[in-house]
ROVO-280421 format. One record per residue: z, y, x of N, C-alpha, C in turn. Coordinates in steps of 0.05 Angstrom, whole numbers, plus 5000, padded with zeros to 4 digits. Atoms other than C-alpha are relative to their C-alpha. Last residue first. Layout:
ZYXZYXZYX;...
This chain:
502250094984830051624018500250215022;502749764998836851783982498449955019;500549844974840751193968498150184999;502149745007843550863903500050125024;502550155005847150153910497650224984;500650104974853850373935497449844999;500749834972854350863882500049865025;501549825002853150363830499550135025;501950164985858349883860496950134990;499949964967863350433852497649815011;500849734996861750623776499949995031;502350025002862549823764498850295004;501350214978869149853795496849984998;500549854979870650483752499049855024;497450004982869550133689499450125029;500050234986864450403644501850015014;497050085001865950973593500149705017;500450274988860051403583502549905014;501250265010860851803523500149765019;497650115019861252483557499249774976;501250155027856552463611502349964984;497850015023858652973673497749924973;500449855022853652873733502649934976;498849755001856352683800499850114973;501249864985851252153831501450304992;498950094977855251563793499050215026;497250025002854551883726501049945030;498949654998847552063739502150014999;500749904974845451293764501350314991;498850094975849450983710499250115028;497549864993846251413662501749885017;499949724993839851253679501950095001;501449875020840450433681500450295004;498249755007842849953734497350164985;500749935023839249343769502750214990;498950185012840649423844499449984963;500650334990837649733898501749814987;498450135000836450473869499849725002;500950235004832150963907502549864994;497450255004833451683898498649745002;500950225010827852193924501549815002;497250204995829452913927500149744990;498450055016822253233926502749915012;499549785020818053653967502149914983;498049874990818553064028500250304976;500549685001815352563999502150195002;500349834979816451904040498450264984;497650084985818751423987500150225027;498049754995814351733930502149965025;501049695006807351393934502950175003;501949934975809550723965498950344996;499050004976814850613916498750195017;498149815002810850743857502050145025;502149754997805450263881502050284996;500950014968811149703898498350295001;497449964986814249773829498950095034;500650014973806349693792503150155017;497849894987806749643719500649915024;501249854986799749413695501750195015;501350044977802248783677498450165020;497850114984808049013627498649945028;498249754993803049453591501449905028;501949864990798448783581500950265021;500050084972804548423564497750165013;501350295004805648873501499649925037;503150014986810749403498499249714997;502349935023816249423437496849985016;500549795011822449553472497650034984;498250035022824848863481499750274992;500550135028818448773516501450054984;502649945020818949313564499349824973;499549785018826049163579497650114986;498150055025824648443599500650234981;501950115024818448693640502049904979;501049825023823449163672498349894982;498049855013827948653700498550134984;499150095028822048213715502250124988;501249935024819748723761500349854983;501950205008825648513812497950194979;500350005027829549053847498149864987;497650095011831748913921500449994973;499250224980825049013963502749904987;501250275007821849363900501249765024;500750114976826749963908499049674993;498250324997827450253840498349945028;502050225001825051013827502449745012;497950235003828751673813498449714997;501350225011825952343831501549725005;499750324989829052943837498749724990;499250295020825953643815501049745024;498450244984826654293847500549744989;497950155021822454763800499649735024;497449974999819055363839502449834991;498149795021813055423805501949985010;501349685000808655013861501650274984;499349884973813954453856499250295002;497049865010813254413778500750125026;499849745020805554343787502550095004;501649854981806353803847500050264982;497749924982811453453798498850135019;498949855014805653423739502550115020;501449745009800453173781502150234992;500449824977805452633810498450284999;503349944994806852373748500350165021;500150004974814652113733496649955009;501650204998815252343660499950035029;502749955005820952753665498549764999;501850334991828652803647497350114992;502849965007832753483640498649715017;501750194991839953513652497449954988;500449994968844254063640498349825015;498850284984842354163567500150055031;497449984991840554843548501549825004;498250235005832654763552503050085002;498949945032828855363549502449844998;498649784998826755393626502350034975;497950004987825554673623501450265009;497250165008821754713567501950055019;498449845016817055253590502349894995;499249754988815354883650501650184982;497950124985814054233609501750195013;498050055018809654673562502349855014;498649805007805954903625501950004975;498149874976804754233648500950234990;497050144991802753943582501850185018;498449965016797354473567502749854997;499649785001793854453627502450084980;497949914972794753703630500550294998;497650065007790753623558502750065020;498549744993784653973574502949944995;502049804973780453523534503250215001;500649655008785153043496498450145019;499349745001785252323513499450224996;501749824999783751673476501550325007;500249745014788251123479498250185010;502049904995787150323471500350334994;502549975018793950083449497250165022;501750284996799949903488497349984991;500750054974802750553493498049815003;502049855001802850593417498950015030;502750155013807350063410497750155004;500850194982812650463458497449774994;501049924978811851083417498649715025;497549824981812950763354498250045019;499250064978806150593309502250155014;497850185008804850773238501349925023;498449875009799851343248503349884999;497650165003795450923292502650204998;501250335014788351173286502849844998;500450035025790951913291499449744986;498550205010794151923354499049934977;501149995021789752333398501549724987;501750155014793352353467498850074967;501250184987796452723514497849894989;501249744992800553253476497549865016;500949815016803152753429498550215009;501450175022804352183480497850194986;502450064986807752683527497849844988;502049855009812852953482497349965013;500850015034817752453485498050114996;502350235002817452513563499349964971;502649865014821553173555497749765006;502250054987828252883556497150084991;502949985020834053253542497549815011;502650104990840852983573497650144981;500049824973847953303565497049935006;501149705003848253163493499750085029;498749784985847952443514499550264997;497350005001846151863466501550195007;499050055026838851983442503549955005;500449685012836752333508501449954971;498149764993840151743545499750254984;496850065007836451233502502450195010;499349975024830051533514502249904996;500649745008830351563588500650024968;498449935025832650873595500550284993;497149934990830950653669501350084974;497650314998824250253644502950035009;500150095029819150823666502549714997;502550275006821251113731500349914977;498850285004824651793720498649754999;502050195010823452503741500849735005;500850314992829752843744497849854985;502750115009831353603735498349755019;500950264980838953763744497049914983;501050295014840254393716499349865017;497950204993844155053744499149714984;499750145025839355583714501649735003;497449905021840755983765500449864976;497350024985837055553818502050094981;498950255011831255633774501949895011;500149975028830656323789500549724985;498349844999831856273866500850024967;498150164997826155783865502350094997;500550155025821156273839502749795005;499249885019823156733891499949874976;497249964995822456253948500950094975;498550235007815756083925502349974995;500449995035813256803920501749674994;497149765013815956883991499349914967;497850124989812456244014501950154983;499250265022806056433978502549954999;499249795026806757174017499949774980;497549854997807756784088499950124967;497150265001801856254071502550194994;500250035036796756954049502849754999;499049835014799257214126499949944971;497450044997797456574158501850224983;498350325019790956484123502950055006;500550254983788557244145501649754984;497950094979788957694083498949765015;500050274979783958024043501050035023;499350024967785858363988499549925021;502349804988783058363921500350065024;500949785021788858053882498650195019;497949935018789857593945499250234990;499949725017783357443983502349904977;500150195027782756894040500550274981;499049815017780856974114500149894972;497449874995780656494173501450154973;497950225002775056024151503550155009;499550095032770756534125501849775004;502950125013770756944190501149874975;499850205011776657454199497049884997;502150025021777058094242500749724991;500150275006782058444287498149884977;498850045014779859154308500549734993;501150294998777459254380502349894970;496950165009781059934372499249684999;497949984977775460294414501849874992;500350124974769959984367502249975017;498650245004773060394308500349695020;501150314992769360984339502249814993;499950165032773561614305498149755007;502650145007771461924378499849954975;502549764991777662424394497049894988;499449665008783362004360497550205004;500750045031779261304372500750334988;502450005007780461444444498850044982;499649744991788161474444496550115001;499949835019787860864398499750275014;502449865019783860484446501050184987;500349784984790660314490496950164989;497849715006793259914435498750245017;500049794975786859474437501950174996;499850204977788158874381500250225029;501849854975789059374325500949835026;503150045000790658904262498350185030;500750284988797658794282496650095000;502350125023799059614267499149745013;498750155008805759794310497849824978;499150184978802260284353500449694990;
């Protein structure tokens, strides 16, 4: 009587004697309603419930890691923080090596290489996304920073990784601030021209699957991290400045 496939409960008695399944009026699925999971035919709703359970199980695994995982807009200082603070591990330093062939530019720095004509490797994203997922699991640092790239974030979300996103609010933060930083670190004008604060803002401001932070004034990644509760040994800016940062960081 509890079987949800049986739509005609009273037909169970007839079925006992006749063996005719038509008496049960069994639930059926057309091609739009059914899906396959490990060889088992499930309705879309059942499969969605099963997928949600798997996702929650994965999320529990990553919550136990007690790591802060943040995808950071370019120009906010991931590389600097990776070098200065033992609490921070930047996975973006592996992006160029996995995504592109660099044989023709062996002597260029990462920032100089970003401004060249780059040839992508085949199937780089599959290798890259799995590598980042494995790195997040194995890294000992409490703060993991990521390349801000939507396909990567969607992949991590589907694998139960809770990601924060840090972007600048173009209403209050000028692109000129970032251009000066890019030129100082070795990027060329072509790289700077392609950088679009407005596009990034539009892409992430309404994202529900991520915790999206907006910065409303000029600041760097370590300022944001310290102001939002992370411990950074070696961060020693004045309390008044930290309070200023706190007042200029908002959740979408």
